[in-house]
Structures are given as C-alpha cells and as structure tokens.
N, C-alpha and C positions, 0 to 999 in steps of 0.2 A: 750826837751832833755831827761828828765827823762822817759817820755813815750816811746821814742825810745829805751832807755836802757832797759826798762822792756821787750819790745817785743823781743829785741835781746837776752836777757837771756832766755825767754821762748823757743824761736826757737832753741837756742843752746842746750837746754836739749833734745829736740826731735831729734837733730842731733847726740849728743854724746852717748845717750843710745843705739840706734841701732848699732853704730860703736863699742861700747864696747861689745855688745852681739855678733856681727859678729867676733870680735877677739877671744872671748872665744870659739865660735863654731869652728873656724879654728884651734885653739890649741887642742881642744878635738878631732877634726877629724884627727889630725896628719899632717896638712898642715904646710909646712915649712914657717915660718914667719921671714923675715930678720930683723936684728936689727934696721935698719933705719924705717921700717914700725912700729915695735913695739914702738920705741921711739916717732915716730910721733903721734901715737894714745894716748900714755900716755901723751905726751905734750898737746894734744887736751883736754883730760880729766882734767889735772891740769888747763888749760886756762879757761875752762868753770867753774870749781869750783871757780876759782878766779873772774870771771865775776859775778857769782851769789853772792858771798860775797860782791863785790864792789857795786852791785845794791841794795842788801838787807840792807847793813849797814846804809845808810842815812835814809831809811824807818824806820829801828829799832830806831835810835837816835831821829828821829822826834816824833815817838810814845812815847818815854821815856820822851821827853820834854813836851809832851802834858799830862803827868801825868799817863800813863799806867804802869803797872808792867812789869818786865822783860819777864815773860811768854807770857802775852798778846801782848806785843810789838813784840816779836819774831814770834808769831803766825801770826800777821797782816803782817809782812814782808814776811813770807813765802807764805801766801795766795796771796799776790800781785805779786810774781815772779814765783812760781811753779804752772804749769797747774793743773786744778782741777782734770783731769783724773789721773795724777800721784799721786796727794795727796790722792785721794780716793782709789786707788789701794793699796798704802802703808798702809792706815788706815784699809782696809779690811783684809790685811795680818796680822797686828798686832792684830785685834779683833779675828781673827781665831785662832791665837796662844794662846791668852788669853782664848778662849773658850776650848781649849784643857785642860788647867789647871782646869778650872771650871767642865769640864766632869769628870776629873780624881777624883774629890772629890764627884762626884754624886750630883751636884747642877744644878740649872737652872738660867738663867740670867733675873733678874728683873721680878718676878712674884708677883704682889702686893697681899696683903691679900684679900681674897674673890674672886680673879680672877680664871678663869678656863683656863688652857693651852690645846692646841690641837696640837698634833704632825702632821708632814707631810713628815716624812722620809721614809715611807714604800716603795714607788715605786723605790727609789734610793739606798736603803741600799745594796742590792746585787751588784749593779754596782760599788759602792764605795769600797766594799771589793775586788771586782775583780781588780779594779785599784791598790788598796793597795798591793795586792799579786804580781801583775805584776811589780809594781815599785821595790819591794824587790828583785824579781828574776832578773830584769834588772840590779839593782845595783850590785848584786853578780856576775853575768856573766861578765859584763864589768870590775869589779874589778879583775877577774881571767885572762882575755884574753888581757888586755891592758898592754903592757910592759913598756911604758915610764913613769917614776916616776912622772913627773909634771902632765901629762894628767891623770894618775892613781889618783892622789890626787884630781884634779879637779872634775873627774867623781864621786869619792867617796863622796865628800862634796855635789855635786849637787844631787846625788842619794839619800843620807840619808835625805837631806833637803826636796827633793820632796815627799819621803815617808811619812815623818812627816807631811808635809803640806796637803797631801790627807786625813790623819786622822784628821787634824785640821779642814778641810772644813766640814767633816761629823760631828764632835763634835760641830761646830758652829750651824749646823742645829738642832742637838739634844738639845742643851742647850738654844736655842732661838726659842721656838715654837710660833705659833699663840696664842694670849691671848684675851679672852673676859673678861673684868673687871666687877667688881660688879655693876657699874652704867650702864652697857650695852654697853660700848664703845668697839671698836675692834682695835686690833693691829696686823697687818699683817707683817710677817717677813720671810725672807729666809736667814738663817745663819747671817753672817755679811755683806751681799751684799745689803739687802733691808729692809726697815723699814717704815711702813706707820701707822699712827694713825687716826682712824675714830671716831669722837664723836657720842655718842649714838642718840642725836636728829636727825642726818642725816640719819640713817638707817631706811628705810621704809619697807623693805621685805627682807627676806632670804629664800632660798630654796635649796634642794639638786638637783643639776644638773650636770650630768657627761658629760664632754666634752673632746675629744681627738683631739688636734691640733698639727701640727708640728711647730717647731720654737724654739726660745730661751726661757730664763727664764721669761723675762718680755716682754709682747706683748700688744700693743694698737690697737684696731680695728678702723674702720672708724666711728663707732657709739659711740665712747667715752667709750668703754668698756676696762678695764684692766685685763689682764690674768697674774696671778702669778703661773706658771705652775711647776709641779714636775713630771718628767717622761713624759713630753708632754701632761699632763692632768690636769684637775681641776674637783673638785666635789662639790663645793659650790658656789652659785651666790648670791650677795648682791646688792640690788637696793638702791640708795641713793636719798635723796630729792634734792641735788645739787652736782656739781662736787667738788672733793677734789683734792688738789695738791699733787704730789709725785715726787720723785727723783729717776732716774735710777741708776744702779750701777756705771756708769762711770760719773755721774753728770748731765746728760740731765734731764730737768724737763718736766712734763706734767700734765694733769688733766683727771679724769675719773668720770663717774657718775654710772657706773656698775662695780662691782669688782667681779672677778672670781678667786678662789684659791683652792688649794688642802688641804684637811684635811683627816687624816686616818680614823677618825670616823665623817663623814659628818653630820649624823643625830643628834649627840650630839652637834656638833657645831652650827647647825641651831637652835636646841632647846634652846641653851644658847643665841643666838642672838635674839630669839623671845620672851624671858622672859622680863617682864618689871619690873624694881625695884620699890618697894612699898615705897612711901613717907609717912612720919609720919601723914600727913593730909588727905591721901587717904582714902575713905570709905571702910569698909570691908563688904562684903555680909554677911547678917544674917545667911544664911545657909551654909556658907563656913566652912569646918573643919579647925581647927587651930592646931598648934604645941605648946604644953605647954612649958612655960619658967619660968624664975624667976619672982616673984611677981611685981617687978617695971620694968620689961623689956617688950617691945612690942612683940606681937605674929605675926607670918607670916602666912597669909592665904594661903592655898593650893587650888587653883582654878582648877577643873578638866577641861581638854580640851574636846570640843565636837567633837566626831568622825564623819567624812563624809564618804560616800560611793561613789564609781565610778561604773558606769554601766548603764544599761538601767533602766527605771522607775520601771518595774515590776520584775526585777531580783535582787536577793540579791548580795551584794558586800561586799568584806573584809573591815572592818573599818580601816582608816589610819589617822594619826594625821594631822590635817589641816594645821599646820605650817611647815611640812616637806615633801611637795610633792617632788617626785623624777622623773626626766626625763633625757633622753639622748639627748643632743642638737646636731645638725649637726656641722661639723667642719667649722671653719672660716679661711679665708686666714690669714697667719701670718703678723704681722705688721713689722715696721722697727726695725732693731736690736738695743739692748741697748748700 
C-alpha cells in the first residue's frame, strides 16, 4: 500500500507541474481562462500537495522514531517521494544562485591549499553575455507592450528571474573550475551541474587533444569515454587505470575509463596532472637542483623534463615536452542525452 502511494505521489508531480506551466503560459499569452478551469487547476495543485504531505509524513515520523534528526528525517522522506530529476534540478538552481554570491565577492568554491584551478569558461563567455543582454531586452520590451496588469507582472517577474539565472549559471562555472589537487587527484566540474572526483592512482596518462564534437554537455561514447564539453569541444584527454563512476546532471549514472574535458589552458592542466607528488621516503637524485628552504623543512627536487623531437631521423625537430603532446582527434558520434 505504501509503495503504491509513493508511486502515485511521484506520478502526480509529473502531472501537476506541466499543468501549472501550461496555465502560466496561457495567462502570459493572453488566452482567456474561465474560472472553472482556473479553479480546477488550482484544486489539482492543492490536492497533489496534500497527497505529497500525506505520503511523506509517515516516512518522516518513522525516521524520527528510528532516532534520526529532523533534517535527516525530512531529507529521507523527500528523497523517497520526489523524483531524482526534480530534486537535482532544484539543487542545481540553488547552487547556481549561491555561486552568484560567491562570484560577487571574487571567491572560488572549495579550492584546497596547494591545489591548482583551471578555468573552462572561455568558449562560452561570449554566448552567455549575449543571452544576458537578450534577456534584458526581452524583459524591457514585454514590460512596455503588454497592457494587462496581471500578465505584465508575471512577465516582469519571469524576465528578471531569467536574467539573474543566466548570470548565475555563468557565475557557477567561473567559481567552480576544474581542480588538480596537491596529491595529483583530479576534480572535474561544470558549474553546479556536474562534479566528478578522480583519485591520483587511477590517472595513467594525460595529453592535450583537441576534439570538436556536436551534442550536449555530457556525452559517453561506445568505447567508455566521457566527454565533458564546453562549446562542443574538449582539449584534454585523461586515461585511467580503471573506470570511474559519475552522475549526469539529471541523475543518470555511468562509468568511463577515458575522460575528455575542456580547459582554457590545456598544457598547464596536463603538466599539473603529469607531475608526481614527492613522498618523504622518495629518493632524491644527487644531481637534481633543489629549492632552498628552512633548516628543518624538506626540499623539493626540480627534475628537468627530457625533450623529445618529432620528425625524420636525420632532420632536426623542435623540442616539445613529452608529457604534453597535442593532437586533434576526429569527431565521434554523440552519445545519449543527459
């Protein structure tokens, strides 16, 4: 019985949300909505809310009797009733608005000491500002031409919120860059929509590889490769010793053994991923230059990289760093949408 009630509550959410959106669109578009229809839709909304409360309350009380706190019990009840896609969309929206505040004080989100952040917003910055100015223009024009007070107010609220949300999306990408931590682990992010941590022991190789594929933000190919694209392109490819699990923006999970992502400075990102942290017991080459420090502090050896050359055996070539080869890969077909 309880399982049936949970399924009914989940299904009701998917029914009432489109109905409410359709009603708002009709009001905004100037469609005449009779009182009976309006009353029926609002009664549906109230009924669904009552159903959600009726289903979640026994779950909440059961968790409380089990010894959980109020917040943990409420969170468990919400997870049991509200679909994961709805929960994740709401969480993404709240994190984006939080990032707007972080951006306004010129800070970044969770960059540990010794970690190196790498931005990825360069290909989309122009597009985001175009969307911002288009949203502002649309809000102003509609506010001037719509004569009905109620529709005018709805459009104004939606337009202002849409404009703020465009800036919040960009702020989330700026304040949540990719991170290579001091131990060599990698954290891939795209704003508040995607977050993946890769431990350092799993990273076997990293290279600069520019790929331009069509499709969405997160793509998975048939060979187990994950593309986290910005502007339909990636610039860094990371090979792993074994697959890692990830979660897409709407909650679907997957695994990948090859990671491809965009970094505005791909060579610096590859160099950071290719460095190996020095452990206290690691031997230091006798001829390696060192950085002087305090008398009781360890010194860090600076080991020069051996350059390699590309070309024919008898022809001189330009030296390049062996850990950052760059190439342009052919396009691959897009995977299923996130």
